[in-house]
C-alpha positions in Angstrom: 118.0 97.6 118.4 118.7 97.9 122.1 116.8 100.4 124.1 116.3 101.2 127.7 113.9 98.9 129.6 110.5 100.5 129.5 107.0 99.8 130.9 105.2 99.0 127.7 101.7 99.3 129.2 102.5 102.6 130.9 104.0 104.0 127.7 101.0 103.2 125.5 98.5 104.4 128.1 100.4 107.7 128.6 100.1 108.6 125.0 96.4 107.6 124.8 95.7 109.7 127.9 97.5 112.7 126.5 95.2 112.6 123.5 92.1 112.1 125.5 93.0 114.9 127.9 93.4 117.1 124.8 89.9 116.3 123.8 90.9 113.9 121.0 90.2 110.2 121.0 93.2 108.9 119.0 91.0 106.3 117.2 88.6 108.8 115.8 90.6 110.2 112.9 93.6 107.9 112.4 93.2 107.4 108.7 93.1 111.1 108.0 96.8 110.8 107.5 97.5 107.1 106.7 94.2 105.9 105.1 94.3 102.5 106.8 95.3 100.4 109.8 99.0 100.6 110.7 100.8 97.8 108.8 104.0 95.8 109.3 106.7 95.7 106.7 105.1 92.7 105.0 101.7 94.5 104.7 100.0 92.6 107.5 97.9 95.0 109.6 98.6 95.5 113.3 95.8 94.5 115.7 94.6 95.5 119.1 96.4 98.2 121.1 99.2 98.4 118.6 96.7 99.8 116.1 95.6 102.6 118.6 99.2 103.4 119.7 100.7 103.6 116.2 97.8 105.6 115.0 98.4 108.0 117.9 102.1 108.2 117.2 101.6 108.8 113.5 99.1 111.6 114.3 101.4 113.2 116.9 104.5 113.1 114.6 102.8 113.8 111.3 103.7 110.5 109.6 101.8 109.9 106.3 102.9 106.3 105.7 100.9 103.4 107.4 103.9 101.1 107.4 106.1 100.3 110.4 109.1 98.1 110.8 112.2 97.4 112.8 115.7 98.7 111.8 116.7 95.2 110.9 113.7 94.7 108.6 114.5 98.0 107.0 118.1 96.9 106.4 116.8 93.6 104.8 114.9 95.8 102.3 118.1 97.7 101.5 117.0 100.7 103.5 118.2 102.5 106.6 116.6 104.4 109.5 117.8 108.0 109.4 120.2 109.0 112.2 118.6 110.5 115.3 115.1 109.2 114.6 112.9 108.3 117.6 111.4 104.9 117.7 107.9 103.8 118.7 107.1 100.5 120.2 105.1 97.5 119.2 103.8 95.4 122.2 103.0 91.7 122.5 102.4 89.2 125.2 105.0 86.6 126.2 104.6 83.7 128.5 106.7 82.2 131.2 106.4 79.7 134.0 106.6 80.7 137.7 108.5 78.2 139.8 106.2 76.0 141.9 106.4 76.6 145.6 105.4 73.1 146.6 106.5 69.6 145.6 103.0 68.6 144.4 102.7 71.6 142.1 106.3 71.2 140.9 105.1 68.0 139.1 102.8 70.3 137.1 105.7 72.5 136.0 104.6 75.6 137.9 102.1 78.3 136.9 102.2 79.9 133.4 101.7 83.6 133.4 101.7 86.3 130.6 103.6 89.5 130.6 103.9 92.4 128.2 107.0 93.0 126.1 107.8 95.4 123.3 110.3 96.1 120.6 111.3 99.2 118.6 109.7 100.1 115.3 110.0 103.0 112.9 107.6 104.5 110.5 108.5 104.3 106.8 108.7 108.1 106.8 111.7 107.8 109.1 113.5 105.4 106.7 115.5 106.2 103.6 115.8 103.8 100.6 112.4 101.9 100.9 110.5 100.9 97.8 107.9 103.4 96.7 104.9 101.4 97.8 105.8 102.1 101.5 104.9 105.7 100.8 101.5 105.6 99.2 99.7 108.7 98.2 96.4 109.2 100.2 94.4 108.4 97.0 96.2 105.1 96.8 94.6 104.0 100.1 91.1 104.7 98.9 88.9 101.9 97.6 86.8 101.9 94.5 83.5 103.5 95.5 81.3 100.7 94.0 83.4 97.9 95.5 83.5 99.8 98.9 79.7 100.1 99.0 79.2 96.5 98.2 81.7 95.5 100.8 80.0 97.6 103.5 76.6 96.1 102.7 77.9 92.6 102.6 79.6 93.0 105.9 76.6 94.3 107.8 73.9 92.2 106.0 75.6 89.1 107.2 75.4 90.0 110.9 72.6 88.0 112.5 71.3 90.8 114.8 67.9 92.4 113.9 68.0 96.1 113.1 65.0 98.3 113.5 64.7 101.9 112.2 62.9 104.8 113.6 63.2 107.4 116.4 66.2 109.6 117.3 68.4 107.3 119.2 71.0 104.7 118.3 71.4 101.8 120.7 71.6 98.0 121.2 68.9 96.5 123.4 70.1 93.4 125.3 66.6 92.6 126.4 65.1 92.2 122.9 68.5 91.6 121.3 68.0 94.2 118.5 69.8 97.3 117.3 67.7 100.5 117.0 68.8 103.2 114.6 67.4 106.4 113.2 66.6 106.2 109.5 69.7 106.6 107.3 68.5 109.9 105.9 68.7 111.5 109.4 72.5 110.9 109.6 75.1 113.4 108.3 75.8 110.9 105.5 75.2 107.3 104.7 78.8 106.5 105.7 78.0 107.9 109.2 74.9 105.7 109.3 77.0 102.6 108.6 79.7 103.7 111.1 77.1 104.1 113.9 75.7 100.7 113.0 79.1 99.3 113.4 79.3 100.7 116.9 76.0 99.1 117.9 77.0 95.8 116.3 80.1 95.7 118.5 77.8 96.2 121.6 75.6 93.3 120.3 78.6 90.9 120.3 78.8 91.2 124.1 75.4 89.4 124.5 75.5 86.2 126.7 74.8 83.9 123.7 77.6 85.5 121.7 80.9 86.6 123.4 79.4 87.0 126.8 81.5 90.1 127.5 81.6 90.9 131.2 84.0 93.2 133.2 82.9 92.4 136.8 84.6 94.0 139.8 87.7 95.1 137.8 85.9 98.2 136.5 83.1 98.4 139.0 80.8 101.4 138.4 82.8 102.2 135.3 81.9 98.9 133.6 79.4 100.6 131.3 81.8 103.3 130.3 84.4 100.6 129.6 81.9 98.8 127.4 81.4 102.1 125.5 85.2 102.3 125.1 85.2 98.7 123.6 82.4 99.7 121.2 84.2 102.8 120.1 87.4 101.0 119.5 85.6 98.2 117.6 83.8 100.9 115.5 87.2 102.4 114.6 88.6 99.0 113.5 85.6 98.3 111.4 85.6 101.8 109.9 89.3 101.5 109.0 88.7 98.3 107.2 85.6 99.5 105.4 86.7 103.1 104.7 84.1 104.7 107.0 84.4 107.7 109.4 84.7 106.8 113.1 83.7 110.1 114.6 82.4 110.0 118.2 78.7 110.8 118.6 77.6 113.1 121.4 76.4 110.2 123.6 79.7 108.4 123.2 81.9 111.5 123.5 80.4 112.1 127.0 82.3 109.1 128.2 85.8 110.6 127.6 86.1 111.7 131.2 85.2 108.3 132.5 87.7 106.7 130.1 90.4 108.9 131.4 89.6 107.9 135.0 89.6 104.2 134.0 93.0 104.5 132.2 94.5 106.5 135.1 93.6 103.8 137.6 94.7 100.8 135.4 97.5 101.1 133.0 96.5 97.9 131.2 92.9 98.9 130.7 93.4 100.2 127.1 95.1 97.0 126.2 92.3 95.0 127.6 89.7 97.1 125.9 91.5 96.9 122.5 91.7 93.1 122.8 88.0 92.9 123.5 87.2 95.2 120.6 89.4 93.1 118.3 87.6 90.0 119.5 84.2 91.6 118.7 85.3 92.7 115.2 86.6 89.2 114.5 83.2 87.7 115.5 81.4 90.2 113.2 83.9 89.5 110.4 83.3 85.8 110.7 79.6 86.3 110.0 80.5 87.7 106.6 82.9 84.8 106.0 80.4 82.2 107.0 77.7 83.9 104.8 80.1 83.8 101.8 80.9 80.1 102.5 77.2 79.2 102.7 76.6 81.0 99.4 79.4 79.0 97.7 78.0 75.7 98.9 74.5 76.7 97.6 75.9 77.7 94.2 
C-alpha cells in the first residue's frame, strides 16, 4: 500500500504524548482490550516501540483483536481490508551508507547509518474474511491460573538479584545490588506484588555488571526520569507476557510530566526507551531460559 511520506518517529511520539497529556500512560492498560502484546499475522509478537504504539492505537480506536497485518498479508489469507479504513504504522530501522568525502575513507565504503522507516498495517477488526482465531474472545487470551502462577514464579526465581522484604517502599539499590519490596500481603493483590517486582528487576538490569545502562548528556537532568520510563515500559512488557497488571504506582506516576518534557524535546526518545526496555526484558527472560537449561543438564 502506498501512503504519503510521514515522519515515523514524530507520528509515534505524537500519539504517545496525546495519551500522556490526557493522564493515561498507554502501556498501563493495553491488554484490557486485547489481552496480550500486539501480534503480526503469523502470531509473532511485536517488540519495542511498535508494542506501545499499536497498544495505543487499539485503545484509541476500540480494537479488540491483538492481530495486525498489511493489506497484502490479509489478501494472502483470503481476506480484505474494508474500504475507508485508516491504517496504523509499524516502524523499523533500515541501514544505508553515506558516501565517503575523502579518498582514504572511500576505500572503507563510507559510513553506515541507520534511519527509521515504516509501513502500513491494519488491525484484524478492520478486515473482513479472516479466520476466526484472529478475533479471539477476551477469555481466549487468559492463561490457566495454575500454569500462569507457575510461570510467574519460575520467571522471577531465576533472576539473580537478591530481593529483601520489609518497609513501605519498593526500589532497587545500585549500591548493595538488591531489590527492596514491601511484603506481598501489603500490596493490592499478589499480582500487583509481582508486577512491582518486575519494575524493579528492570532497574536492576541497568547495573554496570549487567547491561550498564547509561544515558549521559542526551537526557541530562532528565536521565533519572528516563530510567523510570524504561522501567515502566519493561514492566508493561513483562506484565503482558505473564498476565499481570502494569498499573503505575504513585512514585512512578509522578514522572509523567518529566516524560512529556523528554518526548517533546526528542521525538526519538520513546523509541530509544522502548528499545532499552526490550533489551532489559530479554536479559531477564534469558535468566529463566538459562535456569531451565541448567536443570535439564542436571536431570
